[in-house]
C-alpha angles and dihedrals in degrees: 000000000000090000091049091050090054095046097045096074090047090052093047091046090052091048091050090049091050091049092048091049091049091050091048090054091048090050089054092050090051093048094045092050096048098041091047105034105013116141099198096098094048090046091050090053090054094047095048102036101035096039108013125185113007119189113189111268094029128115089243091058090054089053089050092055091055090047092051092048091055093044092054090051091049090050089060104257114172089217135015127186146159122245116209116240129175108218135186114250116221123177127195105199123172118337140172140173125200130179133198134190130184113328093336120120123247114289122203119228126204104247147156129207112240112252121265091017128126119243133208096278091250092299127116113260110198130186148132116280118228122192116227117185098209145351088256090058091048091054090055094051124100115251090235090063093054105033113114092004132118107238119217124199120190100184109159133210109267101246092197091070109096091205111062087204088067090052090049091053091048095051095034098092090072091062100031101053115347095106091071090051088054092047090050088061093047098260115155100211142356135227121191138185109253118258097252141133090208128089097221132106099254114129118224122210127197138145130308129195119209125214102232091218090074140050118280099240125186115267126191139173130220132194123274094251093051091045093055092045091050092050091050092050092050090057091069108024146013118272127200128200135209113200125185121176139155100198124129148126118289102192124262137306138198112245136144150248112220120229134187131172148185108224116240116253095213106023142355099243109128136239105195123203127173156127133217118271096202125080138181118281095256131074117002103290091240101143093023096073119317087091093059093048095052092043090054092050087049090058091059093043092052095049088051096043094048091041091233105179101233111206093200132039110273108209127189117204123194096198124215125223105006093143103058107015115359088227094144092058093048092048094049093053091044092055092044089054093046091051092044090233115175113227116191097184140003121200129182134185109207107134100084137274095281127129109301118242104171145304135284108227131198108187142101121292094257093057093040092052090049091054090046089053087066093057094107089061092052099042097081088059095054094260110131111132118089095147101095118101107208139095136200120282092243095055096042092090088057087054088055086059091055099264119141108243140186148169135223108253111211124180103291101203098102105025098091092046088074103020113132093354143112085257094069096102138141091257090066091063121087115216097221094045091050093049092044088058091051089050093052091049091050092048092051093048090048090056094045092047090051099043109030 
């Protein structure tokens, strides 16, 4: 018995080493296949150049669903299907913003209406601009000082935050909900500084949610350079604006998420991986989130190509409507609950196609520590950060059902320079970075499929 007790740890240690070595070899096979033969970059070129931007409810989005269906079949999915989703339809239309100070003539500013907002109905809306430093300052102001004015916020990204996502979250309230605060004080429109880490003059759109207790006033964003210039002008003189926009909601429409899967060899519990197929109606939706869609399809393709015997069902979801409603995510989780499907993990890529650095994880400490125990396998591929505690918007509803979730965490430095802009194009994506992200996702799903 004493001899057995001494030898047991040696046996277990040898077994662990053998398993680790086998996993290391599998990681290398996955990386070699994707970096050499990966189709994600070519697929992204098709999605962005043949279809382009694709807001839910648009004709372009319908083309994208057909494209995704065929790509999942090509990747080797055992089954591909559409999932019905009712989505809000928002249209931008023509829009313009001009400002005037003193005896100067009207000057046009590069601008974008914020998504899901109501415009001016194609009529000129004119008014004096007042600069308000923060929402807290607005709340302290008298209604008489705001009524009939166009309120301008110039709240910048906090450059001291290492993660630009943290800065986005900090500044986000000015785009997400500030218009209703302005309306509550009697303001007639709102202008904000774009949510951007850059110092250029590119406007960034995104979604806005109105408080139904107040008027739905127009809300637009301008580039960082224009915002700073406007603030400086307002320090010395009055500035007036002329806004004309045709944007607005156009009801709802039936569309689809697109789903493909490899059936599990041992059981039917699901590992979900995906990105959102829709994008804003500017640029090409390459980083947000064409990259996540093609990376997720690449996971399935690689499992099939390398003949990796997946224990669980690996399911790729190209989610509808993340940008202005998250209806696709809600519907997917609703159906999964109705069918009593067991999901053991949900992973999303929705932070751009930049070089991968780690994974955000939302799960209990036991699962988190298990994932961290695999870090030595990931480190040679530049994946080292498992500390973040967040997951993608589209897998969050699965988390509400008790499923561990996560998100690929690429280098964040450049993402919010192009996020929700005309600059979000295929040319901004580097092939090797994109494929490296797909490789890391495949490696993580391989480990979870094997061990959970």
